[in-house]
ROROBA-942119 format. One record per residue (C-alpha): residue in one letter; z, x, y. Coordinates in steps of 0.1 Angstrom, whole numbers. Layout:
# residues N
<rest = a | Z = Z | X = X | Y = Y>
...
# end
This chain:
# residues 460
<rest = m | Z = -1352 | X = 1069 | Y = 26>
<rest = r | Z = -1351 | X = 1083 | Y = 63>
<rest = t | Z = -1360 | X = 1118 | Y = 51>
<rest = s | Z = -1394 | X = 1107 | Y = 28>
<rest = g | Z = -1403 | X = 1084 | Y = 59>
<rest = g | Z = -1400 | X = 1112 | Y = 84>
<rest = l | Z = -1420 | X = 1137 | Y = 59>
<rest = s | Z = -1447 | X = 1109 | Y = 52>
<rest = s | Z = -1452 | X = 1107 | Y = 91>
<rest = a | Z = -1454 | X = 1141 | Y = 95>
<rest = v | Z = -1476 | X = 1150 | Y = 66>
<rest = l | Z = -1500 | X = 1120 | Y = 83>
<rest = a | Z = -1499 | X = 1136 | Y = 115>
<rest = a | Z = -1506 | X = 1170 | Y = 104>
<rest = p | Z = -1539 | X = 1186 | Y = 96>
<rest = s | Z = -1553 | X = 1173 | Y = 60>
<rest = s | Z = -1560 | X = 1213 | Y = 53>
<rest = p | Z = -1551 | X = 1244 | Y = 71>
<rest = a | Z = -1589 | X = 1250 | Y = 76>
<rest = a | Z = -1592 | X = 1215 | Y = 95>
<rest = g | Z = -1561 | X = 1229 | Y = 116>
<rest = a | Z = -1578 | X = 1260 | Y = 122>
<rest = a | Z = -1611 | X = 1245 | Y = 130>
<rest = s | Z = -1593 | X = 1218 | Y = 157>
<rest = s | Z = -1576 | X = 1246 | Y = 170>
<rest = s | Z = -1606 | X = 1267 | Y = 173>
<rest = a | Z = -1627 | X = 1238 | Y = 190>
<rest = s | Z = -1603 | X = 1229 | Y = 214>
<rest = s | Z = -1593 | X = 1266 | Y = 227>
<rest = p | Z = -1629 | X = 1270 | Y = 242>
<rest = h | Z = -1623 | X = 1240 | Y = 265>
<rest = k | Z = -1588 | X = 1252 | Y = 273>
<rest = s | Z = -1597 | X = 1284 | Y = 281>
<rest = s | Z = -1627 | X = 1274 | Y = 305>
<rest = r | Z = -1604 | X = 1247 | Y = 320>
<rest = q | Z = -1580 | X = 1273 | Y = 325>
<rest = a | Z = -1605 | X = 1295 | Y = 340>
<rest = r | Z = -1618 | X = 1270 | Y = 366>
<rest = r | Z = -1583 | X = 1262 | Y = 377>
<rest = s | Z = -1575 | X = 1297 | Y = 383>
<rest = r | Z = -1608 | X = 1301 | Y = 403>
<rest = a | Z = -1602 | X = 1269 | Y = 425>
<rest = k | Z = -1564 | X = 1273 | Y = 432>
<rest = p | Z = -1574 | X = 1294 | Y = 464>
<rest = a | Z = -1600 | X = 1272 | Y = 478>
<rest = g | Z = -1576 | X = 1242 | Y = 465>
<rest = s | Z = -1547 | X = 1258 | Y = 487>
<rest = l | Z = -1570 | X = 1264 | Y = 517>
<rest = r | Z = -1582 | X = 1228 | Y = 516>
<rest = s | Z = -1546 | X = 1214 | Y = 513>
<rest = r | Z = -1538 | X = 1239 | Y = 543>
<rest = q | Z = -1568 | X = 1221 | Y = 564>
<rest = r | Z = -1560 | X = 1189 | Y = 555>
<rest = s | Z = -1522 | X = 1192 | Y = 565>
<rest = a | Z = -1535 | X = 1209 | Y = 598>
<rest = w | Z = -1557 | X = 1179 | Y = 604>
<rest = q | Z = -1531 | X = 1155 | Y = 598>
<rest = r | Z = -1508 | X = 1171 | Y = 621>
<rest = l | Z = -1534 | X = 1169 | Y = 649>
<rest = a | Z = -1541 | X = 1136 | Y = 641>
<rest = r | Z = -1503 | X = 1129 | Y = 646>
<rest = i | Z = -1503 | X = 1143 | Y = 679>
<rest = k | Z = -1535 | X = 1127 | Y = 695>
<rest = p | Z = -1525 | X = 1090 | Y = 693>
<rest = d | Z = -1492 | X = 1101 | Y = 712>
<rest = s | Z = -1512 | X = 1122 | Y = 736>
<rest = a | Z = -1542 | X = 1092 | Y = 740>
<rest = r | Z = -1511 | X = 1067 | Y = 745>
<rest = h | Z = -1497 | X = 1090 | Y = 771>
<rest = d | Z = -1531 | X = 1094 | Y = 789>
<rest = a | Z = -1536 | X = 1056 | Y = 784>
<rest = w | Z = -1501 | X = 1051 | Y = 797>
<rest = i | Z = -1509 | X = 1073 | Y = 829>
<rest = m | Z = -1544 | X = 1052 | Y = 835>
<rest = d | Z = -1527 | X = 1021 | Y = 834>
<rest = a | Z = -1499 | X = 1030 | Y = 860>
<rest = i | Z = -1527 | X = 1043 | Y = 884>
<rest = r | Z = -1550 | X = 1014 | Y = 878>
<rest = g | Z = -1517 | X = 991 | Y = 883>
<rest = l | Z = -1508 | X = 1011 | Y = 918>
<rest = y | Z = -1549 | X = 1009 | Y = 930>
<rest = c | Z = -1548 | X = 971 | Y = 924>
<rest = l | Z = -1513 | X = 969 | Y = 942>
<rest = f | Z = -1524 | X = 988 | Y = 974>
<rest = q | Z = -1559 | X = 987 | Y = 973>
<rest = v | Z = -1578 | X = 984 | Y = 1008>
<rest = s | Z = -1595 | X = 946 | Y = 1007>
<rest = k | Z = -1625 | X = 941 | Y = 1026>
<rest = v | Z = -1607 | X = 907 | Y = 1039>
<rest = q | Z = -1586 | X = 919 | Y = 1071>
<rest = n | Z = -1562 | X = 894 | Y = 1071>
<rest = d | Z = -1532 | X = 914 | Y = 1088>
<rest = g | Z = -1529 | X = 936 | Y = 1115>
<rest = f | Z = -1529 | X = 977 | Y = 1122>
<rest = v | Z = -1492 | X = 979 | Y = 1122>
<rest = s | Z = -1488 | X = 959 | Y = 1088>
<rest = r | Z = -1515 | X = 982 | Y = 1074>
<rest = l | Z = -1495 | X = 1011 | Y = 1085>
<rest = h | Z = -1463 | X = 998 | Y = 1065>
<rest = v | Z = -1482 | X = 998 | Y = 1034>
<rest = l | Z = -1496 | X = 1030 | Y = 1040>
<rest = t | Z = -1457 | X = 1041 | Y = 1044>
<rest = a | Z = -1452 | X = 1027 | Y = 1011>
<rest = v | Z = -1478 | X = 1046 | Y = 993>
<rest = l | Z = -1465 | X = 1080 | Y = 1012>
<rest = l | Z = -1431 | X = 1072 | Y = 997>
<rest = l | Z = -1440 | X = 1066 | Y = 965>
<rest = t | Z = -1463 | X = 1099 | Y = 966>
<rest = f | Z = -1431 | X = 1117 | Y = 977>
<rest = s | Z = -1412 | X = 1102 | Y = 947>
<rest = a | Z = -1442 | X = 1115 | Y = 922>
<rest = m | Z = -1438 | X = 1150 | Y = 936>
<rest = v | Z = -1401 | X = 1152 | Y = 936>
<rest = s | Z = -1398 | X = 1136 | Y = 900>
<rest = m | Z = -1425 | X = 1160 | Y = 887>
<rest = k | Z = -1405 | X = 1193 | Y = 900>
<rest = q | Z = -1376 | X = 1177 | Y = 884>
<rest = a | Z = -1395 | X = 1173 | Y = 850>
<rest = v | Z = -1414 | X = 1208 | Y = 851>
<rest = g | Z = -1387 | X = 1232 | Y = 863>
<rest = n | Z = -1347 | X = 1233 | Y = 864>
<rest = p | Z = -1336 | X = 1209 | Y = 892>
<rest = i | Z = -1303 | X = 1230 | Y = 893>
<rest = d | Z = -1294 | X = 1264 | Y = 881>
<rest = c | Z = -1262 | X = 1277 | Y = 883>
<rest = v | Z = -1246 | X = 1312 | Y = 880>
<rest = h | Z = -1213 | X = 1314 | Y = 862>
<rest = t | Z = -1194 | X = 1332 | Y = 834>
<rest = r | Z = -1207 | X = 1331 | Y = 800>
<rest = d | Z = -1173 | X = 1313 | Y = 788>
<rest = i | Z = -1192 | X = 1280 | Y = 792>
<rest = p | Z = -1230 | X = 1272 | Y = 776>
<rest = v | Z = -1251 | X = 1274 | Y = 805>
<rest = e | Z = -1268 | X = 1238 | Y = 795>
<rest = a | Z = -1234 | X = 1221 | Y = 796>
<rest = f | Z = -1226 | X = 1239 | Y = 830>
<rest = n | Z = -1258 | X = 1228 | Y = 848>
<rest = a | Z = -1256 | X = 1196 | Y = 834>
<rest = y | Z = -1218 | X = 1193 | Y = 845>
<rest = c | Z = -1231 | X = 1202 | Y = 883>
<rest = w | Z = -1263 | X = 1179 | Y = 882>
<rest = i | Z = -1241 | X = 1148 | Y = 872>
<rest = h | Z = -1208 | X = 1154 | Y = 891>
<rest = s | Z = -1228 | X = 1168 | Y = 926>
<rest = t | Z = -1220 | X = 1204 | Y = 942>
<rest = y | Z = -1205 | X = 1211 | Y = 975>
<rest = f | Z = -1204 | X = 1236 | Y = 1001>
<rest = v | Z = -1181 | X = 1252 | Y = 1027>
<rest = t | Z = -1188 | X = 1238 | Y = 1062>
<rest = g | Z = -1169 | X = 1266 | Y = 1078>
<rest = a | Z = -1192 | X = 1290 | Y = 1059>
<rest = m | Z = -1225 | X = 1277 | Y = 1075>
<rest = l | Z = -1224 | X = 1303 | Y = 1106>
<rest = g | Z = -1217 | X = 1330 | Y = 1080>
<rest = v | Z = -1241 | X = 1358 | Y = 1076>
<rest = a | Z = -1259 | X = 1362 | Y = 1040>
<rest = g | Z = -1246 | X = 1395 | Y = 1024>
<rest = v | Z = -1221 | X = 1402 | Y = 1049>
<rest = n | Z = -1190 | X = 1376 | Y = 1048>
<rest = v | Z = -1209 | X = 1349 | Y = 1025>
<rest = a | Z = -1232 | X = 1349 | Y = 1001>
<rest = f | Z = -1255 | X = 1325 | Y = 1013>
<rest = p | Z = -1244 | X = 1300 | Y = 1044>
<rest = g | Z = -1222 | X = 1273 | Y = 1032>
<rest = v | Z = -1214 | X = 1296 | Y = 1001>
<rest = g | Z = -1178 | X = 1309 | Y = 1009>
<rest = s | Z = -1142 | X = 1308 | Y = 1004>
<rest = t | Z = -1122 | X = 1279 | Y = 1016>
<rest = l | Z = -1095 | X = 1303 | Y = 1026>
<rest = l | Z = -1114 | X = 1324 | Y = 1048>
<rest = f | Z = -1131 | X = 1294 | Y = 1068>
<rest = q | Z = -1109 | X = 1273 | Y = 1083>
<rest = h | Z = -1131 | X = 1260 | Y = 1110>
<rest = r | Z = -1155 | X = 1232 | Y = 1100>
<rest = p | Z = -1188 | X = 1238 | Y = 1123>
<rest = r | Z = -1207 | X = 1204 | Y = 1129>
<rest = l | Z = -1238 | X = 1197 | Y = 1140>
<rest = p | Z = -1243 | X = 1186 | Y = 1181>
<rest = s | Z = -1247 | X = 1148 | Y = 1169>
<rest = q | Z = -1216 | X = 1150 | Y = 1144>
<rest = q | Z = -1188 | X = 1160 | Y = 1171>
<rest = s | Z = -1173 | X = 1125 | Y = 1174>
<rest = a | Z = -1188 | X = 1108 | Y = 1141>
<rest = d | Z = -1169 | X = 1135 | Y = 1118>
<rest = r | Z = -1134 | X = 1131 | Y = 1137>
<rest = g | Z = -1122 | X = 1109 | Y = 1106>
<rest = a | Z = -1133 | X = 1136 | Y = 1082>
<rest = a | Z = -1119 | X = 1168 | Y = 1105>
<rest = d | Z = -1096 | X = 1176 | Y = 1080>
<rest = s | Z = -1123 | X = 1185 | Y = 1053>
<rest = l | Z = -1135 | X = 1219 | Y = 1045>
<rest = t | Z = -1162 | X = 1211 | Y = 1021>
<rest = r | Z = -1189 | X = 1190 | Y = 1022>
<rest = q | Z = -1203 | X = 1170 | Y = 990>
<rest = v | Z = -1242 | X = 1170 | Y = 981>
<rest = k | Z = -1241 | X = 1133 | Y = 963>
<rest = y | Z = -1276 | X = 1123 | Y = 968>
<rest = y | Z = -1296 | X = 1151 | Y = 950>
<rest = q | Z = -1305 | X = 1137 | Y = 917>
<rest = w | Z = -1309 | X = 1100 | Y = 936>
<rest = v | Z = -1338 | X = 1111 | Y = 958>
<rest = p | Z = -1367 | X = 1102 | Y = 938>
<rest = f | Z = -1351 | X = 1067 | Y = 929>
<rest = f | Z = -1342 | X = 1062 | Y = 964>
<rest = l | Z = -1377 | X = 1068 | Y = 976>
<rest = v | Z = -1391 | X = 1042 | Y = 951>
<rest = f | Z = -1366 | X = 1019 | Y = 966>
<rest = q | Z = -1377 | X = 1026 | Y = 1001>
<rest = a | Z = -1413 | X = 1020 | Y = 992>
<rest = i | Z = -1404 | X = 983 | Y = 977>
<rest = l | Z = -1390 | X = 977 | Y = 1009>
<rest = f | Z = -1419 | X = 984 | Y = 1026>
<rest = y | Z = -1440 | X = 967 | Y = 1008>
<rest = t | Z = -1420 | X = 937 | Y = 1006>
<rest = p | Z = -1434 | X = 920 | Y = 1040>
<rest = r | Z = -1469 | X = 927 | Y = 1030>
<rest = w | Z = -1461 | X = 908 | Y = 994>
<rest = l | Z = -1448 | X = 877 | Y = 1011>
<rest = w | Z = -1477 | X = 877 | Y = 1036>
<rest = k | Z = -1502 | X = 878 | Y = 1005>
<rest = g | Z = -1485 | X = 847 | Y = 991>
<rest = w | Z = -1482 | X = 827 | Y = 1025>
<rest = e | Z = -1518 | X = 833 | Y = 1035>
<rest = g | Z = -1530 | X = 821 | Y = 1000>
<rest = g | Z = -1565 | X = 836 | Y = 1004>
<rest = k | Z = -1573 | X = 815 | Y = 1035>
<rest = i | Z = -1596 | X = 837 | Y = 1052>
<rest = h | Z = -1614 | X = 849 | Y = 1023>
<rest = a | Z = -1621 | X = 812 | Y = 1014>
<rest = l | Z = -1633 | X = 805 | Y = 1051>
<rest = m | Z = -1655 | X = 837 | Y = 1051>
<rest = m | Z = -1678 | X = 824 | Y = 1025>
<rest = d | Z = -1700 | X = 854 | Y = 1028>
<rest = l | Z = -1706 | X = 851 | Y = 1065>
<rest = d | Z = -1696 | X = 885 | Y = 1070>
<rest = i | Z = -1730 | X = 900 | Y = 1058>
<rest = g | Z = -1752 | X = 872 | Y = 1075>
<rest = l | Z = -1781 | X = 882 | Y = 1051>
<rest = c | Z = -1784 | X = 846 | Y = 1032>
<rest = s | Z = -1812 | X = 821 | Y = 1045>
<rest = e | Z = -1813 | X = 804 | Y = 1071>
<rest = v | Z = -1802 | X = 769 | Y = 1051>
<rest = e | Z = -1774 | X = 786 | Y = 1036>
<rest = k | Z = -1761 | X = 800 | Y = 1066>
<rest = k | Z = -1765 | X = 768 | Y = 1086>
<rest = q | Z = -1745 | X = 747 | Y = 1054>
<rest = k | Z = -1717 | X = 774 | Y = 1055>
<rest = k | Z = -1713 | X = 773 | Y = 1089>
<rest = k | Z = -1713 | X = 734 | Y = 1092>
<rest = m | Z = -1686 | X = 734 | Y = 1065>
<rest = l | Z = -1663 | X = 763 | Y = 1086>
<rest = l | Z = -1669 | X = 742 | Y = 1118>
<rest = d | Z = -1657 | X = 709 | Y = 1097>
<rest = y | Z = -1628 | X = 726 | Y = 1086>
<rest = l | Z = -1618 | X = 738 | Y = 1119>
<rest = w | Z = -1622 | X = 708 | Y = 1135>
<rest = e | Z = -1605 | X = 686 | Y = 1110>
<rest = n | Z = -1574 | X = 711 | Y = 1108>
<rest = l | Z = -1572 | X = 718 | Y = 1147>
<rest = r | Z = -1534 | X = 724 | Y = 1159>
<rest = f | Z = -1519 | X = 724 | Y = 1122>
<rest = h | Z = -1521 | X = 764 | Y = 1117>
<rest = n | Z = -1488 | X = 771 | Y = 1135>
<rest = w | Z = -1466 | X = 770 | Y = 1106>
<rest = w | Z = -1492 | X = 797 | Y = 1090>
<rest = a | Z = -1493 | X = 819 | Y = 1120>
<rest = y | Z = -1456 | X = 817 | Y = 1124>
<rest = r | Z = -1451 | X = 831 | Y = 1089>
<rest = y | Z = -1473 | X = 863 | Y = 1098>
<rest = y | Z = -1450 | X = 870 | Y = 1127>
<rest = l | Z = -1421 | X = 865 | Y = 1107>
<rest = c | Z = -1437 | X = 890 | Y = 1083>
<rest = e | Z = -1439 | X = 918 | Y = 1115>
<rest = v | Z = -1402 | X = 910 | Y = 1125>
<rest = l | Z = -1390 | X = 918 | Y = 1089>
<rest = a | Z = -1415 | X = 952 | Y = 1092>
<rest = l | Z = -1397 | X = 959 | Y = 1122>
<rest = l | Z = -1360 | X = 953 | Y = 1109>
<rest = n | Z = -1371 | X = 972 | Y = 1077>
<rest = v | Z = -1377 | X = 1002 | Y = 1098>
<rest = i | Z = -1347 | X = 1003 | Y = 1117>
<rest = g | Z = -1324 | X = 994 | Y = 1087>
<rest = q | Z = -1338 | X = 1022 | Y = 1066>
<rest = m | Z = -1330 | X = 1045 | Y = 1096>
<rest = f | Z = -1294 | X = 1038 | Y = 1089>
<rest = l | Z = -1299 | X = 1032 | Y = 1052>
<rest = m | Z = -1308 | X = 1067 | Y = 1050>
<rest = n | Z = -1282 | X = 1079 | Y = 1073>
<rest = r | Z = -1256 | X = 1064 | Y = 1049>
<rest = f | Z = -1274 | X = 1080 | Y = 1020>
<rest = f | Z = -1273 | X = 1112 | Y = 1035>
<rest = d | Z = -1230 | X = 1109 | Y = 1044>
<rest = g | Z = -1240 | X = 1102 | Y = 1081>
<rest = a | Z = -1265 | X = 1133 | Y = 1089>
<rest = f | Z = -1296 | X = 1114 | Y = 1089>
<rest = l | Z = -1298 | X = 1092 | Y = 1121>
<rest = t | Z = -1302 | X = 1123 | Y = 1147>
<rest = f | Z = -1317 | X = 1146 | Y = 1122>
<rest = g | Z = -1349 | X = 1153 | Y = 1138>
<rest = i | Z = -1330 | X = 1155 | Y = 1170>
<rest = d | Z = -1310 | X = 1182 | Y = 1159>
<rest = v | Z = -1338 | X = 1200 | Y = 1146>
<rest = l | Z = -1357 | X = 1203 | Y = 1179>
<rest = r | Z = -1323 | X = 1215 | Y = 1193>
<rest = f | Z = -1321 | X = 1241 | Y = 1169>
<rest = l | Z = -1356 | X = 1251 | Y = 1173>
<rest = e | Z = -1350 | X = 1257 | Y = 1208>
<rest = s | Z = -1314 | X = 1274 | Y = 1210>
<rest = d | Z = -1301 | X = 1304 | Y = 1199>
<rest = q | Z = -1301 | X = 1301 | Y = 1162>
<rest = e | Z = -1273 | X = 1327 | Y = 1155>
<rest = d | Z = -1245 | X = 1303 | Y = 1173>
<rest = r | Z = -1260 | X = 1271 | Y = 1156>
<rest = v | Z = -1258 | X = 1255 | Y = 1122>
<rest = d | Z = -1295 | X = 1252 | Y = 1106>
<rest = p | Z = -1294 | X = 1212 | Y = 1103>
<rest = m | Z = -1321 | X = 1213 | Y = 1073>
<rest = i | Z = -1297 | X = 1235 | Y = 1056>
<rest = y | Z = -1267 | X = 1216 | Y = 1065>
<rest = v | Z = -1283 | X = 1183 | Y = 1053>
<rest = f | Z = -1304 | X = 1200 | Y = 1025>
<rest = p | Z = -1286 | X = 1228 | Y = 1014>
<rest = r | Z = -1304 | X = 1255 | Y = 989>
<rest = m | Z = -1274 | X = 1269 | Y = 976>
<rest = t | Z = -1240 | X = 1251 | Y = 967>
<rest = k | Z = -1208 | X = 1255 | Y = 946>
<rest = c | Z = -1196 | X = 1238 | Y = 918>
<rest = t | Z = -1161 | X = 1239 | Y = 899>
<rest = f | Z = -1158 | X = 1233 | Y = 862>
<rest = y | Z = -1125 | X = 1227 | Y = 847>
<rest = k | Z = -1114 | X = 1230 | Y = 811>
<rest = y | Z = -1084 | X = 1240 | Y = 785>
<rest = g | Z = -1081 | X = 1274 | Y = 778>
<rest = v | Z = -1064 | X = 1290 | Y = 746>
<rest = s | Z = -1029 | X = 1279 | Y = 756>
<rest = g | Z = -1036 | X = 1244 | Y = 768>
<rest = e | Z = -1032 | X = 1254 | Y = 805>
<rest = v | Z = -1060 | X = 1244 | Y = 826>
<rest = e | Z = -1089 | X = 1266 | Y = 836>
<rest = r | Z = -1109 | X = 1269 | Y = 869>
<rest = h | Z = -1144 | X = 1281 | Y = 865>
<rest = d | Z = -1165 | X = 1286 | Y = 899>
<rest = a | Z = -1202 | X = 1289 | Y = 902>
<rest = v | Z = -1230 | X = 1288 | Y = 927>
<rest = c | Z = -1257 | X = 1267 | Y = 924>
<rest = i | Z = -1293 | X = 1268 | Y = 936>
<rest = l | Z = -1308 | X = 1236 | Y = 946>
<rest = p | Z = -1348 | X = 1242 | Y = 945>
<rest = l | Z = -1356 | X = 1206 | Y = 951>
<rest = n | Z = -1340 | X = 1208 | Y = 984>
<rest = v | Z = -1367 | X = 1231 | Y = 997>
<rest = v | Z = -1391 | X = 1197 | Y = 987>
<rest = n | Z = -1366 | X = 1173 | Y = 1003>
<rest = e | Z = -1360 | X = 1189 | Y = 1034>
<rest = k | Z = -1399 | X = 1187 | Y = 1045>
<rest = i | Z = -1401 | X = 1151 | Y = 1033>
<rest = y | Z = -1375 | X = 1139 | Y = 1051>
<rest = v | Z = -1382 | X = 1156 | Y = 1083>
<rest = f | Z = -1415 | X = 1140 | Y = 1085>
<rest = l | Z = -1400 | X = 1103 | Y = 1073>
<rest = w | Z = -1378 | X = 1109 | Y = 1102>
<rest = f | Z = -1405 | X = 1113 | Y = 1128>
<rest = w | Z = -1429 | X = 1088 | Y = 1109>
<rest = f | Z = -1401 | X = 1061 | Y = 1107>
<rest = l | Z = -1393 | X = 1067 | Y = 1145>
<rest = f | Z = -1433 | X = 1064 | Y = 1152>
<rest = l | Z = -1437 | X = 1035 | Y = 1128>
<rest = g | Z = -1403 | X = 1015 | Y = 1147>
<rest = v | Z = -1420 | X = 1020 | Y = 1183>
<rest = l | Z = -1451 | X = 1003 | Y = 1170>
<rest = s | Z = -1434 | X = 977 | Y = 1150>
<rest = l | Z = -1413 | X = 968 | Y = 1184>
<rest = l | Z = -1443 | X = 969 | Y = 1205>
<rest = t | Z = -1462 | X = 945 | Y = 1182>
<rest = v | Z = -1431 | X = 923 | Y = 1181>
<rest = i | Z = -1433 | X = 919 | Y = 1219>
<rest = y | Z = -1470 | X = 915 | Y = 1220>
<rest = r | Z = -1465 | X = 885 | Y = 1198>
<rest = v | Z = -1441 | X = 870 | Y = 1219>
<rest = i | Z = -1462 | X = 875 | Y = 1250>
<rest = i | Z = -1493 | X = 856 | Y = 1229>
<rest = i | Z = -1468 | X = 829 | Y = 1218>
<rest = f | Z = -1463 | X = 818 | Y = 1257>
<rest = s | Z = -1490 | X = 831 | Y = 1272>
<rest = p | Z = -1524 | X = 812 | Y = 1268>
<rest = r | Z = -1538 | X = 833 | Y = 1296>
<rest = t | Z = -1531 | X = 862 | Y = 1275>
<rest = r | Z = -1549 | X = 847 | Y = 1245>
<rest = v | Z = -1579 | X = 839 | Y = 1263>
<rest = y | Z = -1582 | X = 877 | Y = 1278>
<rest = l | Z = -1576 | X = 892 | Y = 1244>
<rest = l | Z = -1605 | X = 870 | Y = 1225>
<rest = r | Z = -1632 | X = 877 | Y = 1255>
<rest = l | Z = -1619 | X = 914 | Y = 1250>
<rest = r | Z = -1624 | X = 916 | Y = 1212>
<rest = f | Z = -1653 | X = 891 | Y = 1211>
<rest = r | Z = -1679 | X = 896 | Y = 1240>
<rest = l | Z = -1705 | X = 877 | Y = 1227>
<rest = v | Z = -1685 | X = 843 | Y = 1230>
<rest = r | Z = -1690 | X = 830 | Y = 1265>
<rest = r | Z = -1658 | X = 829 | Y = 1286>
<rest = e | Z = -1660 | X = 792 | Y = 1292>
<rest = a | Z = -1660 | X = 784 | Y = 1252>
<rest = v | Z = -1631 | X = 806 | Y = 1248>
<rest = e | Z = -1612 | X = 790 | Y = 1275>
<rest = t | Z = -1618 | X = 756 | Y = 1260>
<rest = i | Z = -1609 | X = 762 | Y = 1226>
<rest = v | Z = -1575 | X = 778 | Y = 1237>
<rest = r | Z = -1569 | X = 752 | Y = 1262>
<rest = r | Z = -1577 | X = 722 | Y = 1234>
<rest = s | Z = -1557 | X = 742 | Y = 1206>
<rest = k | Z = -1526 | X = 761 | Y = 1195>
<rest = v | Z = -1512 | X = 797 | Y = 1189>
<rest = g | Z = -1521 | X = 789 | Y = 1152>
<rest = d | Z = -1556 | X = 784 | Y = 1158>
<rest = w | Z = -1560 | X = 812 | Y = 1179>
<rest = f | Z = -1543 | X = 835 | Y = 1156>
<rest = l | Z = -1568 | X = 820 | Y = 1126>
<rest = l | Z = -1600 | X = 824 | Y = 1150>
<rest = y | Z = -1590 | X = 857 | Y = 1157>
<rest = m | Z = -1586 | X = 867 | Y = 1117>
<rest = l | Z = -1619 | X = 849 | Y = 1113>
<rest = g | Z = -1638 | X = 870 | Y = 1143>
<rest = e | Z = -1626 | X = 904 | Y = 1123>
<rest = n | Z = -1643 | X = 895 | Y = 1092>
<rest = l | Z = -1676 | X = 873 | Y = 1104>
<rest = d | Z = -1707 | X = 884 | Y = 1113>
<rest = t | Z = -1706 | X = 887 | Y = 1152>
<rest = v | Z = -1734 | X = 864 | Y = 1160>
<rest = i | Z = -1723 | X = 837 | Y = 1130>
<rest = y | Z = -1688 | X = 838 | Y = 1146>
<rest = r | Z = -1704 | X = 833 | Y = 1183>
<rest = d | Z = -1722 | X = 803 | Y = 1172>
<rest = v | Z = -1693 | X = 788 | Y = 1154>
<rest = m | Z = -1669 | X = 794 | Y = 1187>
<rest = h | Z = -1696 | X = 778 | Y = 1207>
<rest = e | Z = -1703 | X = 746 | Y = 1186>
<rest = l | Z = -1664 | X = 740 | Y = 1183>
<rest = a | Z = -1663 | X = 746 | Y = 1221>
<rest = n | Z = -1689 | X = 719 | Y = 1228>
<rest = r | Z = -1672 | X = 693 | Y = 1203>
<rest = l | Z = -1638 | X = 697 | Y = 1221>
<rest = a | Z = -1656 | X = 694 | Y = 1251>
<rest = s | Z = -1678 | X = 666 | Y = 1243>
<rest = r | Z = -1643 | X = 646 | Y = 1230>
<rest = h | Z = -1635 | X = 651 | Y = 1268>
<rest = h | Z = -1669 | X = 640 | Y = 1282>
<rest = h | Z = -1682 | X = 669 | Y = 1291>
<rest = s | Z = -1702 | X = 699 | Y = 1279>
<rest = v | Z = -1694 | X = 735 | Y = 1283>
<rest = p | Z = -1723 | X = 749 | Y = 1307>
<rest = g | Z = -1748 | X = 773 | Y = 1291>
<rest = v | Z = -1737 | X = 766 | Y = 1256>
<rest = k | Z = -1760 | X = 746 | Y = 1234>
<rest = g | Z = -1750 | X = 729 | Y = 1204>
<rest = e | Z = -1767 | X = 753 | Y = 1170>
<rest = l | Z = -1752 | X = 734 | Y = 1139>
<rest = q | Z = -1770 | X = 707 | Y = 1124>
<rest = e | Z = -1770 | X = 689 | Y = 1092>
<rest = a | Z = -1792 | X = 713 | Y = 1068>
# end
């Protein structure tokens, strides 16, 4: 039965006659041949289009990554601009703005060093080929390098390969910088000096920038936009007379109602100036610790080296920032013994680091002196009303002396600080009118008026 069923199905599926089968095959063969010909002709074009499509797909995969990278860079730049943008409202002093500028400089230096690390090799060690170059460089980068202190006075190419690169057996004497003759007594037995800071310089510069910006950040929070709110666009003086009188009236009412209540507000700013001074002094000692006790007198040592016979002295910039150092790598040999591999490492970033920190030493010294003078200046202002009168008269000459004396006599140092900051931001004529009217109000409360000053603020 299975055989007959299979044969019957085969008979049904087969053509009814040989002529029909031949006709069907002859009818289908032209179509097949034409399709095959078209496929054979279209194959090269199709492969070309597929290659082009794959190329565009690769570009499509690359473009979003680069676009995201560019967007990230622009967001970072925009964030830095918003953080350090120079506002038209002056609510701090010149020295405080110098501290913000220092934070910007430190971030710039950090970006410079970071880019040099990313673009080139931050360390390049010359050694035997028993160990892969990448492994040796990575080991010396992570575990730091060292130099022989006794070889600092050596002559390159004569008895040393480079100042600081020599045999510890040949150089038992350990030269030191003039300022380190007493500071290094505890480490006099050490014939080598480790260069541990090298890979941490960009991060340390960012940390320093954060410390410099902290007083400014604190003051921005404590100030609360008071100066900007009290200005009310009176810094240009181009509004109508009615609007100008209304705004001056509002400003005067605030000063009158809140007189003698601004001391705590001003003392917060003075505290920020003290913190800025402590930050500069503390950072000098912090960098001295970062560079293993060789930075506190770094600038003085550089000046001494430039004025002395350089053949008998150690270059402080090479001593603190060596360009060529040594690195020792230990590994097991074939027999299980520990093998010692010595290498000479080039530190190209120290060429940039030495310039950065020479500038920072003198800049921090200048900034520290200015910050100290600013703190002394604030102390004199707090305890000397005569100085407050003199400073207001010196800075704002349109205000009459009698009005300034009346205001200083009837107010406190916090009110003086607020009035001084307003004078730095308001239009000079508008500021004069407000000061004269405030002096008249203070004088009328004590049954006399300021001579030569007429009340000019009225209800609009």
